[in-house]
N, C-alpha and C positions, 0 to 999 in steps of 0.2 A: 323507268329510271332505276338505277342501281340502289340497293339497300344501303342506308347510311352506316349500318354496323359493319358492312363488309367492304366498303369502298371509301377511298379517300375523297372527302367532300371539300369543295372550295367554299369556305364559309366567309361571306362578305358581312362584316359587322359595321353597321352604320351607327354613328354616335354624334352627339352634339345637337345640332338642329337649331332652327330659327324659332325657338319658343322660350318662355320664361323658365322651362325646366331643363335648359341646356346643361347646366352644371351637374345636375343629377344624372343625366345621360352619360356624361364623361366619366363619372364615378362607376356607374353600372358597367360600362364597357370595359373598364380596366380590370374589374374582377371577373367578368365573364371570360375575357381573353386569357387571364392568368389561370383559369380553371380548366380550359379546354385541353384535351389530349392532343398534343401537336402531332402525334404519329398518325392520327386519324383525320386530321383536318389541315388543309392549306388555308391559312388565315389571311384575310385581306381586310385590314381595318381601314375604314374610310370616315374621315371627319367631315362634318357639315358645320360651317361657321355660323355665327348668329345672323349674318346677312344672306345665308343660303348657298355660299360657295362650297363646292365639294373639293376636298384636299386629301392627298395621301400623307398621313401624319408621320413626318420624318423620324422623330424620336421613337415613336411606337414601333414603326417598321424595323428600325435598327435594333431596338431591344429584343423584339421577337426573333430576329435573325441570329442574335448573339446569345439567346437564351437567358437574357437578363430580366430581372423583375421589372414590372411595368409601373410601379408606384400606385398612389391612391387614386389618381384620375388621369385620363388621357387628355392630351392637348390637341385640338383640331387645327394643327399648324403644319404647313408644308406646301409642296407644289400642287397647283390645281390639277384636277383630273376631269375627264369627260364622263359624266355619270352613266350614259347609255353603254359605253364600252366596258365600264367596270361591271355593270349589272349583268350584261349579257355573258360575260365570261369568255371562256375559250378552252379548247382541249377536250379530253374525254371525261374529266372529272365533273360530276354534277355540281351545279352552283346552288347554294341555299343562302338567302339573304336574312340576316338577323337584324331587324330594325329596332335597335335600342334607342328609339327616339320618343321620349315621353312628351305628351301634350300635343298641341296643334302642330301641323306639318310633319307628322310622323305617327301618331297614334289615332289620327282622326280619319283614316281612309285615303289620305292623299298619296302617301308613298305606296300604299297597298294598290291603288289604282294604277300607278306607274308600273309596278311589278307585274300586275295582271296583263297590261298591254304588252309587256316584254316577254310574257310567258315564262317567268322565272319563279321558282319555288321560294317561299318565304315563310318565316316563323310568325304564327299568330293569326288573328282573325282577318277575315276578308274586308272588302270595302264597306259593305253595309254594317257588319257587326262592329267594325272599328269606329265608323262615323256615329253610329247609334249610341254606343257606350260613351264616346267622347262628349256627346251633347247630353248633359245630365237631364235637361228638361224633356227632350224627346225620349230618353231611356225611361224616365218616370212615367211618361204617357203610355209607352208600350207595356211596361211592367204592371201598371194599373189595369190595363186591358186584359192582361193575362191573370189578374187576380192575385198578384204578388203583394204582400202587405208592405206598406211604407208609412213613414211619418207624413203629417200634413204639410202641404207646400203650395206656393203659388209661383208663377213665372212673371218676369218683367222683361219686356223687349224695348230696348232703347230706340227712341224715335217713333215708336208706335204707342206704347203705354205711357200714360201721364204719371210722372214720378210721385206726386202727392197722393194720387189715387192708389198707387201701389203701396205707399207707406200706410195709408188708411186701411186698405184691405189686409195688409199684413197684420196690423195691430188688431183689427176687428175679428179676422178669421183664425189667426194663428196665436195671437197673444204675444207677450214678451217674456223672455228674450227670444230672438230669432237669429238664425245663421244666414248670411248672404254669400252666395258663391257664384263665380263666373260659370256659365254652363259648360264651356269648353276649356277646361284647365284642370290640372291635377297637382299632386304634391302639396295640397293646401294653399297653393299660390292664390292670392287675392281674396281669401276667405276672411270674414269678420264675424264676430258675435256682437249683436246690438242689443243693448238693455233698455233703450228708450228711443223715442222718435228721432231725436237729434243724432244719436249714434247710428240709427238706421239710415238716415239721409247720407251720412259720411260713408257708411258701408256700401251703399249703392254706388257712389262715385269711385270708391276703391276698386270694386269689382268691375265696373265699366271700363277701367283702364286695360282690362284683359279680354273683354268680350262684350258684345252688344245684347246678349241674352243672359239673364240672371235667374238663379233659382233662390227663392227665400223659403227656408224651412223652419218649422216650429222648433224651439229649443226643448229638448227632452232630457230627462235624467235616465241614462241607460248605459250599459256596458258596451264597449266597442269590440266586436268580434269579427275576425276575418277568416276566410277560407280560400285556399288555393285550389284552382281547378285546372286539370290537365287532360287534353284529349280532343278528338275530332268528333266522330259520330257516337263514340261511347266514352264520354268524359268521366274522370274520376275526381273525387274531392279529397283533400288532405284533412288531417286533424285540424280543428280550428285553433286559432291563436287569439290572444286578447291584448289590446293596447291599454296601457295604464298611463294616461297623459301626465306629463310633468307640469303642464300649464293648464289654463282654464279649459282649453280644448287642444286636440292633437293638431297643432299648427306646424308651419314650415320649420321654424326654429326647433321645435320639439322633435321633429323628425331628423333634421340634418345638421343643426348647428350646436345646440346645447347638449343633446343626447339625454335629456332628463326623462324622457318617456321610458317606461319599463315595458318589456314584452313578456307575456306569459304564454309559453308554448310547450305542451298544448294547454288550451284554456281550461280552467277549473270549472267544469260544467257537469251536470248529471249525464249519464250515458244516453238517456232518452233525448236530451237537448242536443248532444253532439250528433246523434243520428238525424234529428230534425234539421239542423242547420246544414249539414253536408247534403242532405237530399234537396233542401231549398236552394243551396248554392248551385247545384247542377240544374235545377229548374230555371233559375235566373239565367244561367249560362246559355241554355238552349233557347230560352224566350228571346234573348237579345242577340241570337245568331253568332255566338262566340265560337272560336275555333283555336286549337293549339293550346292556349293558356289564357287565364284571367284570374285576377284576385277579386273575390266578391266580398264586399264589406257590409256588415250588418250592425244594427243596434239591437241589444237584447234588453228589452224594457220589462222590469220586474214589478213596477207599480206605476199607476197612471191616474192622476187626479184623485188621490186618496183611495184608489181601488186597485184591483188586479191589473197588472201590466198587459200590454198588447203582445208581449212575447217578441218574436223575431220580426224586425222591420228592415227591409233592404235600404242600405245607404247608397252605394254606387258600385259599379263594376269597372275595373281597370284592365284593359286588354294588353297593355305593356307595363306590367308592374315593375317597380324598382328591383334591381339585382345587386344593390350595395350590401356590405356586410350587415347593415342595420335593417335591411329590407325583410318584410314578413314573408313574401312569397317563397324564396328558397329556404328560409328557416322552417316554415311549416312543412314543406316537403321533406326536409331532413328529419324532422320529428316524426314523420309518417314512414320513414325508411328509405327515402330516395335521396342520395347524396347530390351535392351541387353539380359535379361534373357529369353524373348520370342523368340528372335533370336536363342538362344542355343536350346530351345525346338524344334523349326522348323528344325534345322539342324539334331537333333537326329531322328525326325520323318522322314525326308528325307532319312537318312541312312537306317532306318528300311524298308522303302518303296522300296528303290533301292535293298536292299539285298533280300527282299521277291520276287521281280520280277525276279532277276537273279537266285535265287534258284529254280524257277519253270522251268527253261530250262531243256529240256530232255538230259539225258546222255546215252540214249539207242541208239543202232545202228541196 
Protein backbone atom coordinates (compact mmCIF):
# COMPACT_ATOMS: atom_id res chain seq x y z
CA UNK A 1 0.00 0.00 0.00
CA UNK A 2 1.35 3.49 -0.80
CA UNK A 3 2.99 5.53 1.90
CA UNK A 4 0.62 8.01 3.59
CA UNK A 5 3.18 10.79 3.38
CA UNK A 6 3.50 10.59 -0.42
CA UNK A 7 0.00 9.65 -1.57
CA UNK A 8 -3.40 11.26 -1.19
CA UNK A 9 -5.27 9.10 1.30
CA UNK A 10 -9.02 8.70 1.39
CA UNK A 11 -9.63 9.28 5.09
CA UNK A 12 -13.03 8.09 6.32
CA UNK A 13 -13.78 9.72 9.67
CA UNK A 14 -16.49 7.96 11.65
CA UNK A 15 -18.12 9.97 14.42
CA UNK A 16 -21.17 9.98 16.68
CA UNK A 17 -22.11 6.41 17.45
CA UNK A 18 -24.65 4.53 19.51
CA UNK A 19 -23.11 5.10 22.94
CA UNK A 20 -23.37 7.53 25.83
CA UNK A 21 -20.16 9.15 24.55
CA UNK A 22 -21.85 10.22 21.29
CA UNK A 23 -21.51 13.95 21.95
CA UNK A 24 -17.80 13.74 22.77
CA UNK A 25 -17.20 11.90 19.52
CA UNK A 26 -18.90 14.69 17.54
CA UNK A 27 -16.62 17.26 19.17
CA UNK A 28 -13.47 15.19 18.60
CA UNK A 29 -14.30 14.72 14.92
CA UNK A 30 -14.82 18.45 14.32
CA UNK A 31 -11.35 19.26 15.58
CA UNK A 32 -9.65 16.39 13.78
CA UNK A 33 -11.19 17.33 10.43
CA UNK A 34 -10.30 20.99 10.97
CA UNK A 35 -6.66 20.08 11.61
CA UNK A 36 -6.15 17.67 8.70
CA UNK A 37 -4.05 18.87 5.74
CA UNK A 38 -6.68 18.77 3.00
CA UNK A 39 -4.03 18.69 0.27
CA UNK A 40 -2.96 15.25 1.52
CA UNK A 41 -6.34 13.71 2.32
CA UNK A 42 -9.67 13.21 0.65
CA UNK A 43 -11.94 13.57 3.65
CA UNK A 44 -15.07 11.44 3.94
CA UNK A 45 -16.93 12.25 7.17
CA UNK A 46 -19.60 9.73 8.13
CA UNK A 47 -21.93 10.28 11.05
CA UNK A 48 -23.51 7.47 13.01
CA UNK A 49 -26.71 8.42 14.79
CA UNK A 50 -27.64 7.30 18.27
CA UNK A 51 -29.82 4.55 16.79
CA UNK A 52 -26.93 3.28 14.64
CA UNK A 53 -27.91 4.77 11.27
CA UNK A 54 -24.99 5.77 9.03
CA UNK A 55 -25.38 9.16 7.33
CA UNK A 56 -23.43 11.56 5.14
CA UNK A 57 -23.47 14.75 7.26
CA UNK A 58 -24.74 17.37 4.84
CA UNK A 59 -23.54 20.47 6.71
CA UNK A 60 -20.08 19.04 7.32
CA UNK A 61 -19.61 17.91 3.72
CA UNK A 62 -20.67 21.34 2.45
CA UNK A 63 -18.35 23.15 4.87
CA UNK A 64 -15.38 20.99 3.83
CA UNK A 65 -16.10 21.63 0.13
CA UNK A 66 -16.30 25.39 0.71
CA UNK A 67 -13.30 25.54 3.01
CA UNK A 68 -15.51 26.87 5.79
CA UNK A 69 -14.90 26.33 9.52
CA UNK A 70 -16.63 23.30 10.96
CA UNK A 71 -17.68 24.67 14.33
CA UNK A 72 -17.42 23.11 17.77
CA UNK A 73 -19.09 19.78 16.98
CA UNK A 74 -20.32 17.86 13.97
CA UNK A 75 -23.96 16.95 13.52
CA UNK A 76 -24.61 13.37 12.33
CA UNK A 77 -27.50 14.52 10.13
CA UNK A 78 -28.03 13.89 6.43
CA UNK A 79 -28.97 11.23 3.90
CA UNK A 80 -28.36 7.63 4.89
CA UNK A 81 -25.47 5.77 3.31
CA UNK A 82 -24.58 2.12 2.82
CA UNK A 83 -21.75 1.37 5.28
CA UNK A 84 -19.98 -1.34 3.28
CA UNK A 85 -19.78 0.79 0.14
CA UNK A 86 -18.36 3.72 2.09
CA UNK A 87 -15.77 1.63 3.91
CA UNK A 88 -14.59 -0.30 0.87
CA UNK A 89 -13.91 2.95 -0.97
CA UNK A 90 -12.89 2.99 -4.60
CA UNK A 91 -10.30 4.29 -7.01
CA UNK A 92 -6.55 4.20 -6.59
CA UNK A 93 -6.26 6.16 -3.35
CA UNK A 94 -5.77 4.00 -0.25
CA UNK A 95 -8.60 4.16 2.27
CA UNK A 96 -7.91 4.59 5.96
CA UNK A 97 -10.74 4.65 8.48
CA UNK A 98 -10.41 6.84 11.55
CA UNK A 99 -13.05 5.56 14.00
CA UNK A 100 -13.53 8.46 16.38
CA UNK A 101 -16.21 6.47 18.17
CA UNK A 102 -15.69 6.61 21.91
CA UNK A 103 -17.16 3.88 24.09
CA UNK A 104 -19.27 0.85 23.14
CA UNK A 105 -19.98 0.13 19.45
CA UNK A 106 -16.79 1.86 18.39
CA UNK A 107 -13.97 1.50 20.89
CA UNK A 108 -14.79 -2.05 21.94
CA UNK A 109 -13.68 -4.08 18.92
CA UNK A 110 -17.02 -4.09 17.11
CA UNK A 111 -16.19 -1.61 14.35
CA UNK A 112 -12.64 -2.99 14.24
CA UNK A 113 -14.03 -6.46 13.49
CA UNK A 114 -16.10 -5.07 10.62
CA UNK A 115 -13.05 -3.31 9.17
CA UNK A 116 -10.97 -6.47 9.45
CA UNK A 117 -13.60 -8.44 7.53
CA UNK A 118 -13.57 -5.77 4.83
CA UNK A 119 -9.75 -5.74 4.71
CA UNK A 120 -9.63 -1.98 5.30
CA UNK A 121 -6.84 -0.09 7.06
CA UNK A 122 -7.92 1.69 10.22
CA UNK A 123 -6.42 3.78 12.99
CA UNK A 124 -6.01 2.22 16.41
CA UNK A 125 -5.97 -1.10 18.16
CA UNK A 126 -7.30 -4.32 16.69
CA UNK A 127 -10.28 -6.38 17.80
CA UNK A 128 -8.67 -7.96 20.85
CA UNK A 129 -6.85 -4.89 22.15
CA UNK A 130 -9.92 -2.71 21.67
CA UNK A 131 -12.29 -5.14 23.39
CA UNK A 132 -9.85 -5.84 26.21
CA UNK A 133 -9.18 -2.21 27.07
CA UNK A 134 -12.87 -1.31 26.79
CA UNK A 135 -13.77 -3.92 29.43
CA UNK A 136 -12.09 -2.54 32.55
CA UNK A 137 -12.64 -5.74 34.51
CA UNK A 138 -10.93 -7.96 31.94
CA UNK A 139 -8.16 -5.40 31.42
CA UNK A 140 -7.48 -5.45 35.15
CA UNK A 141 -7.29 -9.24 35.13
CA UNK A 142 -4.73 -9.24 32.32
CA UNK A 143 -2.73 -6.39 33.86
CA UNK A 144 -2.64 -8.25 37.18
CA UNK A 145 -1.41 -11.39 35.42
CA UNK A 146 1.39 -9.33 33.86
CA UNK A 147 2.39 -7.94 37.26
CA UNK A 148 1.29 -4.38 36.55
CA UNK A 149 0.50 -2.53 39.80
CA UNK A 150 -3.10 -1.42 40.36
CA UNK A 151 -5.33 -0.29 43.20
CA UNK A 152 -7.50 -2.92 44.91
CA UNK A 153 -10.80 -3.72 43.22
CA UNK A 154 -13.64 -6.20 42.86
CA UNK A 155 -16.04 -7.05 40.03
CA UNK A 156 -19.84 -7.19 40.05
CA UNK A 157 -21.78 -9.01 37.32
CA UNK A 158 -25.47 -8.23 37.17
CA UNK A 159 -27.66 -11.31 37.32
CA UNK A 160 -24.78 -13.45 38.55
CA UNK A 161 -23.45 -11.74 41.67
CA UNK A 162 -25.71 -10.92 44.60
CA UNK A 163 -25.86 -7.15 45.07
CA UNK A 164 -25.78 -7.19 48.87
CA UNK A 165 -22.86 -9.59 48.89
CA UNK A 166 -21.02 -7.26 46.52
CA UNK A 167 -21.72 -4.33 48.84
CA UNK A 168 -20.49 -6.32 51.83
CA UNK A 169 -17.36 -7.44 49.98
CA UNK A 170 -16.59 -3.92 48.85
CA UNK A 171 -16.84 -2.54 52.38
CA UNK A 172 -14.91 -5.42 53.95
CA UNK A 173 -12.17 -5.78 51.33
CA UNK A 174 -11.77 -2.25 50.01
CA UNK A 175 -13.10 0.01 52.74
CA UNK A 176 -14.92 3.27 52.11
CA UNK A 177 -15.09 5.38 50.04
CA UNK A 178 -15.10 3.41 46.79
CA UNK A 179 -15.59 4.23 43.13
CA UNK A 180 -18.15 2.34 41.05
CA UNK A 181 -17.69 2.20 37.27
CA UNK A 182 -19.42 0.49 34.35
CA UNK A 183 -16.80 -1.88 32.94
CA UNK A 184 -17.50 -0.89 29.33
CA UNK A 185 -17.75 2.88 29.30
CA UNK A 186 -15.49 5.93 29.20
CA UNK A 187 -15.47 9.70 29.66
CA UNK A 188 -16.42 9.10 33.33
CA UNK A 189 -19.98 8.25 32.25
CA UNK A 190 -21.84 6.31 34.95
CA UNK A 191 -19.08 6.64 37.57
CA UNK A 192 -19.94 7.44 41.18
CA UNK A 193 -18.02 7.86 44.41
CA UNK A 194 -19.74 6.12 47.35
CA UNK A 195 -18.97 7.16 50.91
CA UNK A 196 -21.28 4.68 52.67
CA UNK A 197 -23.35 1.56 51.98
CA UNK A 198 -26.44 3.52 50.98
CA UNK A 199 -24.50 5.53 48.40
CA UNK A 200 -22.85 2.33 47.20
CA UNK A 201 -26.25 0.73 46.51
CA UNK A 202 -27.28 3.80 44.49
CA UNK A 203 -23.93 3.84 42.66
CA UNK A 204 -24.41 0.23 41.58
CA UNK A 205 -27.78 1.07 40.04
CA UNK A 206 -26.35 4.14 38.32
CA UNK A 207 -23.56 2.12 36.72
CA UNK A 208 -25.89 -0.76 35.79
CA UNK A 209 -27.77 1.64 33.51
CA UNK A 210 -24.73 1.46 31.20
CA UNK A 211 -23.37 -2.07 31.58
CA UNK A 212 -24.02 -5.38 33.32
CA UNK A 213 -20.41 -5.72 34.51
CA UNK A 214 -19.13 -3.23 37.07
CA UNK A 215 -15.78 -2.44 38.63
CA UNK A 216 -15.61 -1.28 42.24
CA UNK A 217 -12.29 0.28 43.23
CA UNK A 218 -10.87 1.42 46.53
CA UNK A 219 -10.85 5.15 47.06
CA UNK A 220 -7.28 6.37 47.18
CA UNK A 221 -5.55 9.70 47.63
CA UNK A 222 -3.30 10.03 44.64
CA UNK A 223 -2.30 12.28 41.77
CA UNK A 224 -3.91 11.52 38.40
CA UNK A 225 -1.21 11.21 35.76
CA UNK A 226 -1.73 10.31 32.11
CA UNK A 227 0.65 9.29 29.33
CA UNK A 228 -0.01 9.25 25.57
CA UNK A 229 1.40 6.27 23.69
CA UNK A 230 1.86 6.12 19.91
CA UNK A 231 3.07 3.28 17.73
CA UNK A 232 2.69 -0.31 16.62
CA UNK A 233 5.56 -2.70 17.31
CA UNK A 234 7.83 0.06 18.67
CA UNK A 235 5.56 2.38 20.66
CA UNK A 236 6.69 5.72 22.06
CA UNK A 237 5.43 7.45 25.20
CA UNK A 238 4.82 11.18 25.59
CA UNK A 239 5.72 13.35 28.51
CA UNK A 240 3.14 12.76 31.25
CA UNK A 241 0.35 15.18 32.08
CA UNK A 242 -1.51 15.67 35.33
CA UNK A 243 -5.24 16.16 35.94
CA UNK A 244 -6.12 18.56 38.74
CA UNK A 245 -9.87 17.91 39.23
CA UNK A 246 -12.18 20.81 39.94
CA UNK A 247 -14.68 18.46 41.59
CA UNK A 248 -14.33 15.69 44.17
CA UNK A 249 -13.08 13.53 41.31
CA UNK A 250 -12.51 13.97 37.57
CA UNK A 251 -16.10 13.38 36.43
CA UNK A 252 -17.94 14.01 33.15
CA UNK A 253 -18.90 17.60 34.02
CA UNK A 254 -15.34 18.36 35.07
CA UNK A 255 -14.08 17.09 31.71
CA UNK A 256 -16.63 18.51 29.28
CA UNK A 257 -19.16 20.86 30.91
CA UNK A 258 -17.74 23.15 33.59
CA UNK A 259 -14.12 23.02 32.49
CA UNK A 260 -13.05 23.44 36.10
CA UNK A 261 -10.34 20.81 35.92
CA UNK A 262 -6.83 22.08 35.39
CA UNK A 263 -4.28 20.28 33.23
CA UNK A 264 -0.57 20.40 34.04
CA UNK A 265 1.47 19.40 30.98
CA UNK A 266 4.10 18.22 31.50
CA UNK A 267 3.35 17.00 35.00
CA UNK A 268 5.62 18.28 37.74
CA UNK A 269 7.46 15.09 38.61
CA UNK A 270 11.07 14.14 39.28
CA UNK A 271 12.92 13.01 36.16
CA UNK A 272 13.17 9.50 37.58
CA UNK A 273 9.38 9.32 38.04
CA UNK A 274 8.83 10.58 34.49
CA UNK A 275 11.09 7.85 33.13
CA UNK A 276 9.30 5.23 35.24
CA UNK A 277 5.80 6.16 34.12
CA UNK A 278 6.72 6.41 30.45
CA UNK A 279 8.27 2.95 30.60
CA UNK A 280 5.28 1.56 32.51
CA UNK A 281 2.86 3.09 30.00
CA UNK A 282 4.56 1.23 27.16
CA UNK A 283 4.55 -1.95 29.23
CA UNK A 284 0.77 -1.61 29.79
CA UNK A 285 0.24 -0.79 26.10
CA UNK A 286 1.99 -3.97 25.02
CA UNK A 287 0.39 -6.16 27.70
CA UNK A 288 -3.09 -5.14 26.56
CA UNK A 289 -2.31 -5.63 22.85
CA UNK A 290 -2.67 -1.96 21.93
CA UNK A 291 -1.73 -0.58 18.54
CA UNK A 292 -1.67 2.84 16.91
CA UNK A 293 -2.53 4.92 19.94
CA UNK A 294 -3.78 4.82 23.49
CA UNK A 295 -3.89 7.04 26.54
CA UNK A 296 -2.68 5.23 29.64
CA UNK A 297 -4.03 6.64 32.91
CA UNK A 298 -2.26 6.19 36.24
CA UNK A 299 -2.58 7.08 39.89
CA UNK A 300 0.61 8.26 41.58
CA UNK A 301 0.21 7.42 45.25
CA UNK A 302 2.75 9.12 47.49
CA UNK A 303 1.38 7.87 50.82
CA UNK A 304 -0.79 4.90 51.84
CA UNK A 305 -2.29 4.16 55.24
CA UNK A 306 0.09 6.48 57.08
CA UNK A 307 3.09 4.96 55.32
CA UNK A 308 4.95 5.21 52.02
CA UNK A 309 2.74 5.16 48.95
CA UNK A 310 2.57 2.38 46.40
CA UNK A 311 3.83 4.66 43.65
CA UNK A 312 2.48 4.09 40.15
CA UNK A 313 -0.89 2.31 39.87
CA UNK A 314 -2.56 1.67 36.53
CA UNK A 315 -6.05 3.16 36.33
CA UNK A 316 -7.15 2.31 32.78
CA UNK A 317 -6.17 2.38 29.11
CA UNK A 318 -8.22 4.22 26.47
CA UNK A 319 -7.67 3.06 22.89
CA UNK A 320 -9.61 5.93 21.27
CA UNK A 321 -8.90 8.88 23.57
CA UNK A 322 -10.65 12.20 23.12
CA UNK A 323 -9.33 14.66 20.55
CA UNK A 324 -11.21 17.74 21.76
CA UNK A 325 -9.31 20.96 22.59
CA UNK A 326 -9.51 19.93 26.27
CA UNK A 327 -8.27 16.40 25.64
CA UNK A 328 -5.04 15.25 27.18
CA UNK A 329 -3.84 12.96 24.39
CA UNK A 330 -3.06 15.60 21.73
CA UNK A 331 -1.93 18.07 24.38
CA UNK A 332 0.65 15.67 25.78
CA UNK A 333 2.05 14.99 22.32
CA UNK A 334 2.19 18.72 21.60
CA UNK A 335 4.22 19.18 24.80
CA UNK A 336 6.50 16.35 23.67
CA UNK A 337 7.08 18.03 20.30
CA UNK A 338 4.48 16.48 18.00
CA UNK A 339 1.90 18.97 16.68
CA UNK A 340 -1.79 18.09 16.30
CA UNK A 341 -1.80 17.82 12.50
CA UNK A 342 1.47 15.86 12.51
CA UNK A 343 -0.02 13.50 15.09
CA UNK A 344 -2.89 12.72 12.72
CA UNK A 345 -0.39 12.04 9.92
CA UNK A 346 1.49 9.62 12.17
CA UNK A 347 -1.71 7.79 13.07
CA UNK A 348 -2.66 7.37 9.42
CA UNK A 349 0.84 6.11 8.57
CA UNK A 350 0.68 3.63 11.47
CA UNK A 351 -2.71 2.39 10.24
CA UNK A 352 -1.31 1.73 6.77
CA UNK A 353 1.79 0.05 8.19
CA UNK A 354 -0.27 -2.26 10.42
CA UNK A 355 -2.67 -3.13 7.60
CA UNK A 356 0.20 -3.86 5.21
CA UNK A 357 1.81 -6.16 7.76
CA UNK A 358 -1.42 -8.06 8.51
CA UNK A 359 -2.31 -8.36 4.82
CA UNK A 360 0.94 -10.22 4.20
CA UNK A 361 -0.09 -13.14 6.41
CA UNK A 362 -0.65 -16.36 4.51
CA UNK A 363 -4.15 -17.72 4.07
CA UNK A 364 -2.93 -20.92 2.43
CA UNK A 365 -3.02 -24.30 4.11
